[in-house]
C-alpha positions in Angstrom: 125.5 18.6 181.8 128.4 21.1 182.7 126.3 23.6 183.7 124.3 20.8 186.2 127.7 19.4 187.1 128.8 23.0 189.1 126.8 21.9 192.2 128.8 18.9 192.8 132.0 21.1 193.5 130.2 21.6 196.9 131.3 18.2 198.3 134.3 16.9 199.2 137.1 17.2 197.2 136.9 20.4 196.2 134.6 21.0 199.2 133.3 24.3 198.0 130.3 24.2 200.2 129.5 27.4 199.7 129.2 26.9 196.0 125.8 25.5 197.0 124.0 28.7 197.9 124.3 29.9 194.1 125.2 26.8 192.3 122.0 25.6 191.1 121.4 29.2 189.4 122.7 28.5 186.4 120.8 25.2 185.4 117.8 27.5 186.7 118.5 30.2 184.5 119.1 27.6 181.5 115.9 26.0 182.4 114.2 29.3 182.1 115.2 30.2 178.8 113.6 27.0 177.3 110.8 27.7 174.7 108.8 25.5 176.1 108.1 24.1 179.8 109.0 20.2 178.3 112.3 21.6 177.1 113.0 22.9 180.3 112.0 19.5 181.8 114.5 18.3 179.3 117.2 20.8 180.3 117.0 20.1 183.9 117.3 16.1 183.1 120.5 16.6 181.2 121.9 18.9 184.0 121.0 16.7 186.6 122.4 14.1 184.8 125.7 16.1 184.7 125.4 16.4 188.3 125.0 12.6 189.1 127.6 11.5 186.8 129.9 14.0 188.2 129.5 12.9 191.8 129.6 9.2 191.1 133.2 9.7 188.8 134.6 7.3 190.9 132.3 4.5 189.6 133.6 4.7 186.1 136.3 1.9 186.5 133.9 -0.6 188.0 130.8 0.4 186.1 132.1 1.6 182.7 129.4 2.8 180.1 126.5 2.0 182.5 127.5 4.7 184.5 126.4 6.9 181.9 122.9 5.2 181.5 122.5 5.2 185.3 123.3 9.1 185.5 120.7 9.6 182.5 118.0 7.3 184.4 118.4 9.1 187.8 118.4 12.8 186.0 115.1 11.7 184.7 114.0 12.4 188.0 114.4 16.2 187.9 111.8 16.3 184.6 108.8 17.2 186.8 111.3 19.7 188.6 112.5 21.6 185.3 109.0 21.9 184.1 107.9 23.7 187.2 111.0 25.7 187.2 110.0 26.7 183.7 106.6 27.6 184.4 107.1 29.6 187.5 110.5 31.4 186.6 109.9 32.2 182.8 108.8 35.7 181.8 106.5 37.7 183.0 108.6 37.0 186.5 106.1 38.3 189.3 106.7 38.4 192.8 103.9 35.8 193.5 105.4 33.2 190.8 108.8 33.9 192.4 107.2 33.1 195.9 105.4 30.0 194.5 109.0 28.9 193.0 110.8 29.2 196.4 108.3 26.6 197.7 107.6 24.5 194.9 111.1 23.9 193.0 112.6 23.0 196.6 109.6 20.7 197.1 110.3 18.8 194.1 113.9 18.8 194.5 113.6 17.2 197.9 111.2 14.7 196.6 113.6 13.8 193.6 116.4 13.7 196.0 113.9 11.0 198.2 113.6 8.4 195.4 116.9 8.7 194.3 118.1 8.1 197.8 116.1 4.7 197.7 118.3 1.7 199.0 117.9 0.1 195.5 119.3 3.0 193.5 122.3 3.4 195.7 121.4 5.1 198.9 121.5 8.7 200.0 124.4 10.0 198.4 125.5 13.3 197.5 122.4 15.1 198.5 122.9 18.7 198.3 122.3 19.4 201.9 124.9 17.2 202.4 127.3 19.5 201.5 126.8 21.3 204.1 128.0 18.9 206.8 130.8 21.0 208.3 128.4 24.4 208.5 127.2 25.1 212.1 125.0 27.5 210.9 123.1 24.7 209.0 123.5 22.5 211.8 119.9 24.2 213.2 117.7 22.9 210.2 119.6 19.5 209.7 118.4 18.9 213.4 115.0 19.8 212.7 114.6 18.1 209.2 117.9 16.5 208.6 119.4 16.9 205.4 115.8 17.1 203.4 115.2 20.3 205.4 118.9 21.6 204.4 118.6 20.5 200.7 115.0 22.6 200.7 116.6 25.9 202.3 119.1 25.8 199.7 117.2 25.1 196.7 115.1 27.9 198.2 117.8 30.4 198.0 118.8 29.2 194.4 115.1 30.0 193.2 114.9 33.1 195.2 118.1 34.5 193.4 116.9 32.8 189.8 114.0 34.8 190.2 115.7 38.1 191.1 
């Protein structure tokens, strides 16, 4: 859960926007090191539950222990992402599998973010691409594909780093 919470530091307070560009790599390496793809999915689930819990800390006084249940429920959206990360990034790592990871993993991440953004689940909060709101260089991707394309690019960079 701690490794998954690392990218949450890219959001305001402390607003380390640059951390988003490599903050998912430790979780990817942890998922890749899992003995099975299922275990990789579970590790991604736990990591993303930590991400949700860290980003929603301010709900703790009103939600209480239900916040932990909410984080676990929403973290489960990343089970397929973790499964795919394990399958594509575990050894033997090849250029072909790394290139596939650079396309598949961001797609799965954005799909999980899109589901989590449904109004009945609280709306679009803590989308990874939103951490780049004040970066002029990333406004080009945001103007083309919104926060979704920005999230895609960030996770693609993280997947490429983990593949290397």
